[in-house]
N, C-alpha and C positions, 0 to 999 in steps of 0.2 A: 250054084255055089262056086264053081270054077270061074264063072263070069265076074263075080264080085272080087275074087282073089286077084284077078288081072289088074284091077284098079287099086286095091288096098295095098298090095305088096310094094309096088313102085312108090306109092305115097309114103309108106312107112320108111322105105329106103331113103327117100328125099329128105324126110324130117330128120332122120339119124345123121345123114351127111351134113345137112345144114346146121344142126346142133353141134356136131363135132367141129365144124369150121368156126362157128361162133365162139366156142369155149377154148379151142386149142390154137387155131391159126390166126384168127382175127386179132388185130391190135386193139387194146382198149382205147376208148375216146379220151383225148387229153382232158385232164381235170381243169375246170375253169377256176382261175384264181379269185379269191374273195377280195383281195386288194390288188388292183391293177397299178403297178408302179412300185416305187420305193417310198418309204416314209422318212421324211426329214423333220426332225424335232428341232424347233427353234430353241436354242440352248438357254436363253434368258426368259424367265417367266414375266408375265404382265401383272402389274398392280394398278388397277384402274378405278376411277370414280365413275359410278353409274349415274344415269339420269335421275334416279329417285333417291339420291343421297345415301346410297349403299356403296360398298367397296367390293371389288372382285379381284381375286388372285387367280390367274389363268395361265395354264401351259398350253401351247399350241403346236401342232404338227401339220405338215403339208404332205399330201400324197402327190409325188412328182414322177414324171417319166424317168426311167433309169438313166437316160442320157443327161438329164438335168441334174440329177444327184451326183453323177460322175463329174460333171463340170464344177459342182459345188464342193467336190472332195478336196479342194485345195490346189496345190500347185505352187508356182513361183509368184512372188509379189509380196506386198505388205501384208502382215498378219492383221486380222480383224481385231477391233478393240476387245478387251476382256469381257467375257460373257456373251459375245456374239459368235455366230457360226460362220461358215464359209460360203453361204449362199450369196451370189453376187449382188442381188438387190434386196438383201435382208432388211436393211433400214427402211426401204420403201414398203416392204411387206408389213413390217412392224407398225409403221405409221398408218397404213390402211386398217389394220386390225384395231389399233388404238382408237382411230376415229369412228369406226363402225360400232365397236363394243361400248364405247363411252356413251353413245346415244341410247343404249339398251337400258332396260330396267332389270331389277334383281330377278323378277319372275321369268324374264327371257332366258336367263341362264339356269334357273332351277327347274323349269318345266321342260320335259323331254322334247315335245313338239316345237315349242318356242325356241329352244336351244338349236334344234335342227334348222329351223328357219333362219336363225341368226348366223349359223355356219354357212348356209347358202348365200346370205347377204355378203358375208366376208369373202367367200370365194368369188362371187360376182365382182366385188370391188377390187380384189387382187387382179383378176383378169382384165378389168377396165383400166387400172392405174399402174400396172407393172408389166414387165415382159416375162414374168415367171409363169410357166405353163402348169399350174397346179390342177390336179384332177379333183381334189377334195381337201377340205380343211377339217382337222380333228381337234377338238378341245380335250386334251388328254387328262388334265386336272382342273377342276373348277371349285373354287371356294367363294362364297358370297357372305358378306357380313353387313 
């Protein structure tokens, strides 16, 4: 009996000390963000003709690195036209979105999987044709008629 206690007591002590460290002294792991970066909403919505004779009204946001949003925050210089934001290449981004979504069909915007694929196409085109370092494209409001 004493032989077993020699091994059991130190094991129990180690478990208690380890548990105490875990719950009292150890720092919790940093929580992973669900959205990496800042969301920049393009202030002017899109009204587009779709490839299958439907219309789409679309609001778009970009997930950008914090530094990119800070640069878009304004500063000195000419004010953008009414309805446009302060993203330096916003006109180019809008042109890319317009060209990409205009080729889409109504079902591409109303079906969740096809809408996700379209967002990926828009993101790829923004990265290819602009200097904007977008991580993701969000369609915040979608209406198809």
